[in-house]
C-alpha positions as CSV (number, residue, x, y, z in Angstrom):
1,M,3.2,17.1,-15.0
2,L,2.0,16.3,-11.7
3,N,4.9,16.0,-9.1
4,I,4.8,13.2,-6.3
5,S,6.5,13.2,-3.0
6,A,6.7,10.7,0.3
7,I,6.4,12.7,3.2
8,P,8.1,10.6,6.1
9,A,5.9,10.4,9.1
10,F,6.1,8.7,12.6
11,S,9.0,5.7,12.2
12,D,8.3,4.3,9.1
13,N,5.1,5.5,7.4
14,Y,4.6,7.6,4.0
15,I,2.0,9.8,3.5
16,W,1.9,10.7,-0.3
17,C,1.7,13.9,-1.9
18,L,0.6,14.6,-5.5
19,A,1.2,18.2,-6.2
20,D,0.2,20.1,-9.3
21,P,2.8,22.9,-10.1
22,D,0.6,25.1,-12.4
23,T,-2.1,25.4,-9.7
24,G,-0.4,24.6,-6.7
25,K,-3.2,22.3,-5.5
26,A,-2.0,19.2,-3.8
27,L,-3.8,15.7,-2.8
28,I,-2.5,13.6,0.1
29,V,-3.0,10.2,0.7
30,D,-3.2,8.9,4.4
31,P,-1.9,11.7,6.5
32,G,-1.5,10.1,9.9
33,Q,0.3,12.8,11.0
34,A,-0.6,16.7,10.2
35,G,2.8,18.4,11.2
36,P,4.6,16.7,8.5
37,V,2.3,17.3,5.9
38,Q,1.9,20.9,6.7
39,D,5.8,21.4,6.9
40,H,5.7,20.0,3.3
41,L,2.9,22.2,2.1
42,V,4.0,25.2,3.5
43,K,7.7,24.5,2.1
44,H,6.4,23.9,-1.5
45,G,3.6,26.4,-1.6
46,L,1.0,24.0,-1.9
47,Q,-2.7,24.4,-1.1
48,L,-4.2,20.9,0.2
49,D,-7.6,20.4,-1.6
50,T,-8.1,16.8,-1.5
51,I,-7.3,13.9,0.9
52,L,-7.7,10.4,0.1
53,A,-8.1,7.6,3.2
54,T,-7.3,4.1,2.5
55,H,-8.7,2.6,5.7
56,H,-9.7,3.9,9.4
57,H,-6.3,2.9,11.5
58,P,-5.1,6.1,13.0
59,D,-1.6,6.2,11.6
60,H,-3.7,6.9,8.2
61,V,-6.5,9.2,9.5
62,G,-5.0,10.8,12.7
63,G,-3.8,14.0,11.1
64,I,-7.0,14.8,8.7
65,K,-9.2,16.7,11.7
66,A,-5.8,19.2,12.0
67,L,-5.3,19.4,8.5
68,M,-9.1,20.4,7.8
69,Q,-8.5,23.3,10.5
70,V,-5.7,24.9,8.3
71,Y,-7.7,23.9,5.1
72,P,-11.5,24.1,6.1
73,D,-12.5,23.6,2.3
74,C,-10.4,20.4,1.5
75,R,-12.4,17.5,0.4
76,V,-11.8,14.2,2.3
77,V,-12.6,11.3,0.5
78,G,-12.9,7.6,2.5
79,P,-14.4,4.7,2.6
80,A,-18.3,4.7,3.3
81,D,-18.6,1.8,5.4
82,S,-15.9,2.7,7.6
83,P,-15.0,3.7,11.8
84,F,-13.6,6.9,10.3
85,K,-16.4,8.9,10.2
86,G,-14.0,12.1,9.5
87,S,-14.4,12.0,5.5
88,T,-16.5,14.7,3.6
89,H,-16.9,12.3,0.6
90,F,-17.6,8.9,1.0
91,V,-17.0,6.2,-1.7
92,H,-17.8,3.0,-2.4
93,P,-15.9,0.3,-4.7
94,G,-16.2,0.9,-8.1
95,D,-17.0,4.9,-7.5
96,E,-14.6,7.2,-9.2
97,V,-12.9,10.0,-7.7
98,L,-11.6,12.9,-10.2
99,W,-8.6,15.4,-9.1
100,E,-6.7,17.7,-11.5
101,G,-7.9,15.8,-14.6
102,I,-6.9,12.3,-13.3
103,T,-9.6,9.8,-12.6
104,F,-8.9,7.6,-9.5
105,Q,-10.8,3.8,-9.8
106,V,-11.8,2.9,-5.9
107,M,-11.1,-0.7,-5.2
108,S,-12.3,-2.8,-2.4
109,V,-9.3,-4.7,-0.8
110,P,-10.3,-6.1,2.7
111,G,-8.1,-8.3,4.6
112,H,-5.9,-5.5,6.7
113,T,-9.0,-3.8,7.6
114,L,-12.7,-4.4,6.3
115,D,-13.0,-1.0,5.2
116,H,-9.7,-1.0,3.1
117,I,-9.9,0.5,-0.2
118,A,-7.3,1.3,-2.7
119,F,-7.1,3.9,-5.1
120,F,-5.8,3.1,-8.8
121,T,-5.2,5.4,-12.2
122,D,-3.9,4.4,-15.2
123,V,-3.0,8.2,-15.8
124,E,0.7,8.1,-15.7
125,I,2.4,9.6,-12.6
126,A,6.1,9.9,-12.7
127,G,6.0,7.5,-15.5
128,H,3.6,4.7,-14.4
129,P,0.0,4.3,-13.8
130,A,-0.3,4.5,-9.8
131,L,-1.7,2.4,-6.8
132,F,-2.0,4.1,-3.6
133,C,-3.0,1.0,-1.6
134,G,-2.5,1.7,2.2
135,D,-1.8,-1.6,4.1
136,T,-2.7,-3.9,1.9
137,L,0.3,-4.4,-0.5
138,F,3.6,-3.8,0.9
139,V,7.2,-4.0,-1.2
140,I,7.6,-7.9,-0.7
141,G,4.5,-8.0,1.9
142,C,1.2,-7.7,2.6
143,G,-0.6,-6.2,5.6
144,R,-1.3,-8.0,8.9
145,L,-4.8,-9.5,8.9
146,F,-6.6,-7.3,11.7
147,E,-10.0,-7.7,10.8
148,G,-10.2,-9.8,7.5
149,T,-9.4,-13.1,6.6
150,P,-6.7,-14.8,4.7
151,S,-9.2,-15.5,2.0
152,Q,-10.5,-12.2,1.9
153,M,-6.8,-10.7,1.7
154,M,-5.8,-13.4,-1.0
155,E,-8.8,-12.3,-3.0
156,S,-7.8,-8.6,-2.5
157,L,-4.4,-9.2,-3.5
158,K,-5.4,-11.0,-6.4
159,A,-7.4,-7.9,-8.0
160,L,-4.3,-5.9,-7.4
161,R,-2.1,-8.3,-8.9
162,E,-4.3,-8.0,-12.2
163,L,-3.6,-4.2,-12.4
164,P,-1.1,-3.1,-15.5
165,G,2.4,-4.6,-14.7
166,N,4.0,-1.3,-14.9
167,T,1.9,0.0,-12.2
168,A,3.7,2.0,-9.4
169,V,2.8,0.4,-6.1
170,Y,2.8,3.3,-3.4
171,C,2.3,1.6,-0.2
172,A,2.3,3.3,3.1
173,H,5.0,1.9,5.2
174,E,9.0,1.3,4.8
175,Y,8.7,-2.4,5.8
176,T,11.0,-3.8,2.6
177,L,14.1,-5.0,4.4
178,A,12.1,-6.8,7.4
179,N,9.5,-8.5,4.5
180,L,12.6,-9.3,2.3
181,R,14.2,-11.2,5.5
182,F,11.0,-13.6,5.6
183,A,10.8,-14.0,2.1
184,R,14.4,-15.0,1.8
185,S,14.3,-17.3,4.3
186,W,11.5,-19.1,2.7
187,L,13.0,-18.7,-0.7
188,P,16.9,-18.7,0.1
189,D,18.1,-19.9,-3.5
190,D,15.7,-17.4,-5.4
191,S,18.5,-15.4,-6.7
192,K,15.8,-12.5,-8.4
193,L,14.8,-12.1,-4.4
194,E,18.6,-11.8,-3.6
195,A,19.4,-9.5,-6.0
196,F,16.3,-7.3,-5.2
197,E,17.1,-7.2,-1.6
198,R,20.6,-6.1,-2.5
199,R,19.3,-3.1,-4.5
200,C,17.3,-2.3,-1.4
201,K,19.5,-2.4,1.0
202,E,21.4,-0.1,-0.9
203,R,18.8,2.3,-1.2
204,R,18.2,2.1,2.4
205,E,22.1,2.8,3.2
206,A,21.8,5.8,0.7
207,G,18.9,7.4,2.7
208,E,16.4,6.6,-0.2
209,P,12.9,5.0,0.2
210,T,12.4,1.6,-1.3
211,V,8.7,2.6,-2.2
212,P,7.4,2.8,-4.7
213,S,7.8,-0.4,-6.2
214,I,7.0,-1.9,-9.5
215,L,4.0,-4.5,-9.4
216,A,5.5,-6.4,-12.3
217,D,8.5,-7.2,-9.9
218,E,5.9,-7.9,-6.7
219,K,4.4,-10.1,-8.8
220,Q,7.9,-12.1,-9.5
221,L,9.3,-11.7,-6.2
222,N,6.6,-11.2,-3.5
223,P,5.3,-14.5,-1.6
224,F,2.2,-13.2,-1.1
225,L,1.5,-12.5,-4.8
226,R,2.6,-16.1,-5.4
227,W,0.3,-18.2,-3.6
228,D,0.0,-20.3,-6.8
229,D,3.5,-20.4,-7.5
230,P,5.1,-23.9,-7.4
231,A,8.3,-22.9,-5.6
232,V,6.1,-20.9,-2.7
233,V,3.6,-23.8,-2.6
234,A,6.2,-26.2,-1.9
235,V,7.6,-24.6,0.8
236,A,4.0,-23.5,2.2
237,K,3.1,-27.5,2.1
238,Q,6.3,-28.3,4.1
239,Y,5.3,-25.5,6.6
240,C,1.7,-26.6,7.1
241,T,2.8,-30.3,7.7
242,E,5.2,-29.0,10.5
243,Q,2.5,-26.6,12.1
244,G,-0.4,-28.8,11.4
245,L,-2.2,-26.8,9.2
246,A,-4.4,-27.1,6.0
247,A,-2.7,-26.9,2.5
248,D,-5.8,-28.1,0.5
249,S,-6.6,-24.8,-1.3
250,D,-5.1,-21.5,-2.6
251,S,-6.2,-19.9,0.5
252,A,-4.8,-22.2,3.0
253,I,-1.5,-21.7,1.2
254,F,-1.6,-18.1,1.6
255,A,-2.6,-18.3,5.0
256,A,0.2,-20.6,5.7
257,I,2.4,-17.6,4.2
258,R,0.8,-15.2,6.2
259,H,1.3,-17.3,9.3
260,G,5.1,-18.1,8.6
261,K,5.4,-13.9,8.3
262,D,3.3,-13.5,11.8
263,N,5.3,-16.2,13.6
264,F,8.9,-15.1,12.0
């Protein structure tokens, strides 16, 4: 059975480590820093043989060069059409990546960046199918649109919300409480959102991560997956009226939610 661990990095990043205790092999997702990864590998007696990179931002790929110096035979899998050229194996949407009996499907999820991909497997890890989505989908949030359009991000999130509801969402940042403050400001009477916020606060107070979340919960609670939910649409339309924004399509509603969070 594979083990999965969150390796904290920077102030709020999570670098994910999959480990096969039988072989001692490790797979790392989005190593923005080499030091914490190397410390984790040494502590647990693991040999790094694969890195998955979701997009080119330095806090996701900044540690790869140093790790490759320690593990020169390591495979680095990343998006083909990307400013990051440090991959050894370039993948396109629809490709598959095999590791220790697991098949990861490569999904195109532009929006945060244009090269952004996600890795999904229906093989259960810690009891759930797993989605490594970088900075596309967060717990009760989504990534800022640094390169893509609201329509692109909405289509990316639409593809993610069609995955199985029991999928564990392994995003790359601990942004949950900030995301919840925004979501609760838009939907103050949402009792399920309130209860989820309370549970997340308890986890953070206990020093525990709020990641991963479960996709079914995100579909029910995350405003960025609810652009067609009447409760969210009503708030978004009122916001659009106040801000002078369009509200005549799903993508316009999504854009309003993103605008609201960006200016919260």
